[in-house]
SESE-879403 format. One record per residue (C-alpha): residue number from 1; residue in one letter; x, y, z. Coordinates in nm, 3 decimals. Example, Ala and Ser with C-alpha at 12.3 -4.5 7.8 and 13.67 -1.06 7.14 Angstrom:
// residues 2
     k   r         u         v         w
     1   a     1.230    -0.450     0.780
     2   s     1.367    -0.106     0.714
//
This chain:
// residues 369
     k   r         u         v         w
     1   m     0.004    -0.005    -0.012
     2   i     0.142     0.332    -0.096
     3   k     0.153     0.568     0.241
     4   q    -0.004     0.891     0.212
     5   r     0.184     1.182     0.272
     6   i     0.090     1.455     0.513
     7   c     0.281     1.776     0.587
     8   i     0.244     1.964     0.899
     9   v     0.381     2.376     0.898
    10   g     0.486     2.493     1.202
    11   d     0.675     2.357     1.477
    12   g     0.475     2.492     1.813
    13   l     0.321     2.286     2.070
    14   s     0.031     2.205     1.797
    15   g     0.227     2.157     1.537
    16   l     0.473     1.931     1.724
    17   m     0.209     1.715     1.890
    18   t    -0.011     1.723     1.581
    19   a     0.317     1.568     1.409
    20   v     0.389     1.293     1.683
    21   i     0.000     1.172     1.679
    22   l    -0.091     1.137     1.328
    23   s     0.269     0.914     1.282
    24   k     0.107     0.630     1.488
    25   v    -0.144     0.580     1.201
    26   s    -0.043     0.305     0.975
    27   g    -0.020     0.421     0.656
    28   v     0.088     0.754     0.646
    29   e     0.450     0.923     0.581
    30   v     0.458     1.278     0.796
    31   n     0.690     1.557     0.704
    32   l     0.717     1.854     0.952
    33   i     0.791     2.204     0.804
    34   a     0.980     2.458     1.054
    35   k     1.115     2.826     0.992
    36   k     1.485     2.841     0.975
    37   g     1.671     2.967     1.327
    38   t     1.618     2.915     1.629
    39   k     1.309     3.063     1.841
    40   n     1.255     3.202     2.162
    41   a     1.231     2.943     2.486
    42   d     0.787     2.927     2.533
    43   k     0.850     2.984     2.917
    44   r     0.501     2.942     2.968
    45   t     0.284     2.657     3.115
    46   t    -0.038     2.458     2.950
    47   a    -0.358     2.324     3.155
    48   i    -0.518     2.007     3.011
    49   s    -0.787     1.806     3.125
    50   d    -0.767     1.420     3.269
    51   t    -0.952     1.315     2.924
    52   n    -0.661     1.521     2.683
    53   y    -0.381     1.386     2.924
    54   k    -0.494     1.009     2.895
    55   f    -0.526     1.025     2.532
    56   i    -0.172     1.199     2.522
    57   n    -0.036     0.927     2.674
    58   q    -0.175     0.662     2.508
    59   n    -0.051     0.808     2.220
    60   i     0.289     0.917     2.343
    61   k     0.442     0.667     2.579
    62   s     0.820     0.917     2.553
    63   l     0.599     1.191     2.784
    64   k     0.689     1.068     3.134
    65   q     0.407     1.128     3.380
    66   k     0.617     1.311     3.611
    67   l     0.644     1.594     3.332
    68   f     0.263     1.677     3.440
    69   w     0.129     1.761     3.748
    70   p    -0.182     1.678     3.838
    71   s    -0.430     1.892     4.074
    72   q    -0.712     1.721     4.213
    73   k    -0.873     2.076     4.354
    74   i    -0.956     2.423     4.189
    75   d    -1.073     2.673     4.360
    76   l    -1.282     2.981     4.198
    77   f    -1.273     3.299     4.381
    78   y    -1.510     3.628     4.292
    79   e    -1.319     3.986     4.463
    80   t    -1.567     4.238     4.584
    81   s    -1.521     4.563     4.765
    82   k    -1.538     4.381     5.162
    83   e    -1.392     4.003     5.045
    84   n    -1.283     3.756     4.812
    85   i    -1.562     3.499     4.756
    86   n    -1.454     3.149     4.723
    87   f    -1.762     3.026     4.523
    88   l    -1.637     2.680     4.358
    89   n    -1.492     2.401     4.489
    90   l    -1.416     2.169     4.197
    91   n    -1.264     1.830     4.385
    92   e    -1.181     1.492     4.301
    93   a    -1.061     1.187     4.559
    94   n    -0.977     0.916     4.291
    95   s    -0.865     1.106     4.007
    96   n    -0.742     1.429     3.910
    97   l    -0.925     1.741     3.743
    98   m    -0.658     1.888     3.532
    99   y    -0.256     1.845     3.474
   100   v     0.020     2.112     3.456
   101   f     0.302     2.118     3.200
   102   e     0.580     2.330     3.113
   103   n     0.583     2.395     2.729
   104   d     0.957     2.364     2.664
   105   k     0.991     2.040     2.874
   106   i     0.690     1.862     2.637
   107   k     0.793     2.030     2.335
   108   s     1.188     1.935     2.379
   109   v     1.057     1.561     2.427
   110   l     0.847     1.541     2.131
   111   l     1.124     1.650     1.905
   112   k     1.339     1.351     2.021
   113   e     0.970     1.178     1.925
   114   i     0.975     1.237     1.583
   115   s     1.350     1.210     1.520
   116   k     1.287     0.857     1.695
   117   n     1.000     0.792     1.485
   118   k     1.148     0.912     1.153
   119   i     0.911     1.175     1.098
   120   k     1.126     1.435     0.872
   121   l     1.203     1.799     1.002
   122   i     1.216     2.004     0.666
   123   r     1.351     2.370     0.805
   124   k     1.273     2.639     0.545
   125   d     1.117     2.951     0.542
   126   l     0.755     2.868     0.332
   127   k     0.661     3.145     0.067
   128   n     0.345     2.952    -0.066
   129   l     0.126     2.663    -0.054
   130   d     0.208     2.575    -0.417
   131   e     0.560     2.440    -0.294
   132   l     0.338     2.163    -0.102
   133   k     0.157     2.020    -0.391
   134   n     0.236     1.678    -0.378
   135   y     0.098     1.605    -0.030
   136   d    -0.209     1.460     0.032
   137   l    -0.289     1.644     0.332
   138   i    -0.122     1.973     0.439
   139   i    -0.204     2.083     0.798
   140   l    -0.105     2.437     0.902
   141   c    -0.056     2.548     1.295
   142   i     0.131     2.824     1.212
   143   g    -0.032     3.077     1.476
   144   g    -0.327     3.265     1.468
   145   q    -0.170     3.588     1.272
   146   s    -0.021     3.428     0.956
   147   k    -0.111     3.583     0.628
   148   i    -0.132     3.249     0.437
   149   y    -0.449     3.201     0.586
   150   n    -0.621     3.470     0.406
   151   n    -0.551     3.242     0.059
   152   i    -0.776     2.974     0.250
   153   t    -1.040     3.133     0.448
   154   k    -1.278     3.342     0.261
   155   i    -1.562     3.312     0.517
   156   r    -1.498     3.642     0.778
   157   s    -1.377     3.495     1.138
   158   i    -1.564     3.629     1.450
   159   k    -1.321     3.826     1.588
   160   k    -1.323     4.056     1.907
   161   d    -1.001     4.288     2.073
   162   y    -1.074     4.240     2.414
   163   k    -0.807     4.508     2.448
   164   e    -0.609     4.316     2.757
   165   i    -0.260     4.211     2.798
   166   a    -0.168     3.845     2.925
   167   i     0.079     3.865     3.173
   168   t     0.259     3.574     3.270
   169   g     0.549     3.370     3.471
   170   y     0.660     3.157     3.694
   171   v     0.692     3.156     4.089
   172   k     0.911     3.030     4.318
   173   h     0.754     2.938     4.672
   174   n     0.809     2.740     4.988
   175   f     0.449     2.686     5.049
   176   k     0.328     2.369     5.247
   177   k     0.067     2.342     4.983
   178   i    -0.095     2.528     4.694
   179   n    -0.385     2.459     4.502
   180   t    -0.482     2.589     4.121
   181   s    -0.743     2.872     4.189
   182   q    -0.863     3.160     3.946
   183   f    -0.952     3.487     4.095
   184   f    -1.173     3.699     3.967
   185   l    -1.018     4.077     4.047
   186   k    -1.135     4.385     3.952
   187   e    -0.804     4.403     3.758
   188   g    -0.897     4.099     3.577
   189   p    -0.876     3.730     3.597
   190   l    -0.583     3.575     3.803
   191   a    -0.502     3.170     3.760
   192   i    -0.264     2.998     3.915
   193   l    -0.146     2.694     3.825
   194   p     0.110     2.465     4.052
   195   f     0.355     2.281     3.829
   196   s     0.614     2.153     4.100
   197   k     0.646     2.128     4.456
   198   n     0.760     2.416     4.491
   199   y     0.682     2.628     4.160
   200   f     0.389     2.760     4.005
   201   s     0.279     2.991     3.728
   202   f    -0.001     3.207     3.711
   203   v    -0.179     3.402     3.376
   204   w    -0.325     3.738     3.495
   205   s    -0.518     3.933     3.214
   206   v    -0.605     4.333     3.276
   207   k    -0.646     4.593     3.052
   208   k    -0.409     4.763     2.828
   209   h    -0.393     5.049     2.976
   210   f    -0.317     4.942     3.343
   211   f    -0.047     4.735     3.178
   212   k     0.092     5.026     2.993
   213   n     0.067     5.251     3.335
   214   n     0.222     5.002     3.539
   215   l     0.481     4.855     3.314
   216   k     0.811     4.971     3.470
   217   k     0.688     4.802     3.835
   218   i     0.479     4.464     3.686
   219   s     0.702     4.205     3.874
   220   t     0.632     4.391     4.178
   221   l     0.281     4.451     4.122
   222   v     0.219     4.049     4.042
   223   k     0.394     3.986     4.349
   224   n     0.236     4.201     4.589
   225   k    -0.064     4.085     4.412
   226   i    -0.006     3.691     4.462
   227   v     0.085     3.757     4.811
   228   e    -0.243     3.960     4.857
   229   m    -0.409     3.657     4.719
   230   l    -0.265     3.376     4.862
   231   k    -0.252     3.526     5.237
   232   n     0.070     3.448     5.272
   233   k     0.346     3.639     5.375
   234   q     0.577     3.391     5.233
   235   d     0.847     3.574     5.032
   236   i     0.813     3.437     4.672
   237   t     1.032     3.482     4.355
   238   i     0.905     3.588     4.027
   239   s     1.075     3.491     3.727
   240   n     1.008     3.412     3.323
   241   i     0.771     3.732     3.266
   242   q     0.604     3.735     2.957
   243   s     0.295     3.971     2.834
   244   y     0.107     3.952     2.481
   245   p    -0.252     4.095     2.365
   246   i    -0.535     3.855     2.440
   247   s    -0.791     3.822     2.123
   248   l    -1.129     3.594     2.024
   249   s    -1.055     3.453     1.709
   250   l    -1.316     3.178     1.572
   251   r    -1.299     3.068     1.187
   252   r    -1.549     2.942     1.018
   253   q    -1.457     2.799     0.744
   254   y    -1.179     2.541     0.847
   255   h    -1.055     2.384     0.498
   256   q    -0.990     2.464     0.133
   257   k    -0.904     2.116    -0.066
   258   n    -0.668     1.917     0.127
   259   i    -0.518     2.210     0.292
   260   l    -0.665     2.246     0.666
   261   i    -0.593     2.526     0.973
   262   l    -0.542     2.381     1.366
   263   g    -0.435     2.551     1.621
   264   e    -0.386     2.891     1.701
   265   g    -0.479     2.953     1.358
   266   l    -0.849     2.751     1.402
   267   h    -0.959     2.941     1.752
   268   t    -0.790     3.176     1.963
   269   i    -1.011     3.244     2.293
   270   h    -0.953     3.437     2.636
   271   p    -0.755     3.246     2.889
   272   v    -0.924     3.290     3.156
   273   a    -1.141     2.912     3.131
   274   g    -0.766     2.737     3.073
   275   q    -0.964     2.544     2.769
   276   g    -0.729     2.634     2.486
   277   f    -0.495     2.374     2.429
   278   n    -0.772     2.159     2.531
   279   l    -0.983     2.219     2.220
   280   v    -0.701     2.172     1.999
   281   l    -0.602     1.818     2.149
   282   r    -0.967     1.758     2.055
   283   d    -0.938     1.857     1.747
   284   i    -0.620     1.668     1.658
   285   k    -0.788     1.350     1.825
   286   k    -1.098     1.360     1.597
   287   l    -0.850     1.405     1.290
   288   k    -0.635     1.131     1.419
   289   e    -1.027     0.906     1.401
   290   i    -1.105     1.039     1.035
   291   i    -0.772     0.994     0.903
   292   k    -0.724     0.644     1.038
   293   y    -1.062     0.581     0.855
   294   y    -1.039     0.699     0.563
   295   v    -0.673     0.553     0.503
   296   g    -0.801     0.180     0.686
   297   l    -1.077     0.212     0.348
   298   g    -0.772     0.303     0.130
   299   i    -0.961     0.632     0.018
   300   s    -0.717     0.913    -0.036
   301   i    -0.798     1.167     0.215
   302   k    -0.686     1.454    -0.064
   303   n    -0.993     1.292    -0.275
   304   s    -1.213     1.229     0.021
   305   y    -1.450     1.361     0.260
   306   a    -1.217     1.350     0.539
   307   l    -1.169     1.714     0.658
   308   n    -1.584     1.857     0.572
   309   d    -1.631     1.476     0.819
   310   f    -1.331     1.724     1.051
   311   y    -1.532     2.024     1.016
   312   n    -1.893     1.884     1.084
   313   s    -1.768     1.710     1.362
   314   r    -1.557     1.989     1.523
   315   k    -1.638     2.325     1.486
   316   p    -2.000     2.327     1.655
   317   e    -1.769     2.252     2.008
   318   n    -1.537     2.483     1.923
   319   t    -1.805     2.780     1.864
   320   i    -1.988     2.713     2.196
   321   m    -1.713     2.665     2.414
   322   s    -1.497     2.959     2.228
   323   l    -1.812     3.171     2.275
   324   g    -1.902     3.001     2.602
   325   v    -1.561     3.113     2.756
   326   d    -1.624     3.510     2.598
   327   v    -1.979     3.511     2.795
   328   t    -1.779     3.388     3.137
   329   h    -1.554     3.693     3.089
   330   s    -1.783     3.930     3.048
   331   f    -1.943     3.807     3.358
   332   f    -1.702     3.862     3.545
   333   k    -1.569     4.194     3.451
   334   q    -1.634     4.498     3.721
   335   n    -1.942     4.681     3.610
   336   k    -2.056     4.843     3.927
   337   y    -2.418     4.840     3.828
   338   l    -2.397     4.445     3.781
   339   d    -2.180     4.334     4.066
   340   p    -2.435     4.416     4.344
   341   f    -2.599     4.062     4.143
   342   k    -2.304     3.952     4.042
   343   e    -2.255     3.895     4.480
   344   i    -2.574     3.713     4.468
   345   i    -2.544     3.489     4.211
   346   v    -2.149     3.399     4.272
   347   k    -2.319     3.317     4.647
   348   n    -2.568     3.053     4.530
   349   i    -2.341     2.922     4.326
   350   k    -2.131     2.771     4.571
   351   n    -2.435     2.552     4.708
   352   n    -2.535     2.430     4.375
   353   e    -2.397     2.060     4.351
   354   i    -2.549     2.028     4.047
   355   l    -2.330     2.298     3.862
   356   k    -2.029     2.161     4.028
   357   k    -2.107     1.844     3.845
   358   f    -2.198     1.989     3.515
   359   s    -1.846     2.224     3.555
   360   k    -1.659     1.939     3.578
   361   i    -1.772     1.708     3.319
   362   i    -1.739     2.015     3.044
   363   s    -1.391     2.119     3.175
   364   n    -1.271     1.725     3.148
   365   r    -1.463     1.597     2.858
   366   g    -1.569     1.931     2.622
   367   l    -1.939     1.893     2.472
   368   s    -1.849     1.527     2.362
   369   l    -2.102     1.405     2.612
//
């Protein structure tokens, strides 16, 4: 049987993960194209659900468990003028709700896996897609801003500029225990993500003008805010501070002919719910299933309905989840007229066991119920 050739463009986390997982499908040959030169270190962390962790573990054995820090408890807080209301506690006694990993460490293992699996890595600056015409399937994992997408998607995407900046970094500490937490603060949502015994990462989404006005003292500002929220006077050390603008971008067209958009180029959402890479992994999982099905039938991907099947199966969840995160972010934004009502709502959430159960299911498995 002649192997079908798949080309993945982009060596970010999405591109590397897609290349390694699709290489496990019998009957395909995977090539990975990446830009020439070295990339800046990706000193960020990523959170994934238990279901997605199991999917990765089943497909990539070299990603050892020690690279993933499990969490059995997630606390959500809402800041009022008087207090921080702990309005939702998600707990699992016998399993984990989520896992956090360091991007750089996972990408390093994936690159070794690519070499081991004889995935051809091609370093070149891609000028146009005509250079890839000999492939059966082309998958673009080149971020959300590439102009190459303009030649593929003719239908306007759903876009929204939040006019916010996400501040991320690592925190070294000596606390006895720290839980995964999300604080909805007046400045913007702040997430705490433990990834080792003495380290956690943070993602703080703030208004652009707030970030600009405090740029010269941002490290001190972040440190003071974290100490205030955790109510712990022990000294902490902030490192690897990075920042990036936040926007919503949701494509309504996923493919053209045999070219598919994947990763942040397909959907970029607000980090408030930590669902961005979870959606990507569910996309990869479904894509693998579809490719395996058509290749197993001996049908050329290029001349099949594979990408239509992918679009029809993944668009509903991607759209609903992305817009749902947008609504969540809008709800928790400070508003002097609505805040008194929100206080009543969040206090009632605390005692709603059905909502807790539903929240855990959605964050773990998405809408594939």
